C-alpha positions, 0 to 999 in steps of 0.5 A: 499499499502507498502512503500519500499525504494530501492537502485538500481545500476550497473557498467556494460554496459551503466550504465545510460541506465540501471538505466533508464530501471530498473526504467521503469521496476519497475514502470511497474511490481512493483508499483509507484515511489514516490521519486527518489534521484540523481545518485551517482558514487562510486568505488566498495565496497568489491571486488574493481577490477571492474568499478565504480558503479552508484547508486540511491535510490527511494521510491516505493509504491507497493501492493506486499508483501515483498517476492513477491517484492523480486521475482519481483526484481530478475526477473527484474535483470535477464531480464536485464542480471544480472549474479551472478557469483562473490560475490560483482562482476560486474553487469548490475543492482542490486536492493536491498530492504533497508526498507519495511514499518517499518518492519523487515524481516529475511528469507532465501530470504530476510533480511530487513532492508538491513543488511549492510546499516549502513556500506555503504556510497554509499547507505546512501548518496542517501537514506538521499537525499530522506528520511533523517529522516526515522528511521531505525527500528533496530538501532532506528536512522535516516538515517542522523545519520546513515550516520554521524556515518558511518565509510566507507571512500569510496568516493561517488560523485553526478553525475552532468554531466547527 
């Protein structure tokens, strides 16, 4: 079985319901969720003129290959109404592979580890909650150290009003 860290998030519609639906579809179509972070809220990164995002990290155990998992994630996004009209724009759901086992992958469809992980607090904070000592296979640093060294100053808040 493959151990995969994912970051899920979105900023359109009922954000909490969308996260719950994504988790349900992931378990139905991809595998077992073995760890789940708290939910975090942050302003949009990059293209900032849009609603705040909710994000959550999870550990998925799957029999799918990396490419098959990516196809599955794209299919779930489409089922949930994701449209890719504006780069970094608003979305109902975004499902990103952060790590796939301890491998590196660089194909037209998929780059793993996620190439901008070390630059994004909104991804690192939930990831550190469930995998603080996991070692990034390219940088050879733990997620905790990546977060400590991250230069992103965007505020990220743990949701407590769930």
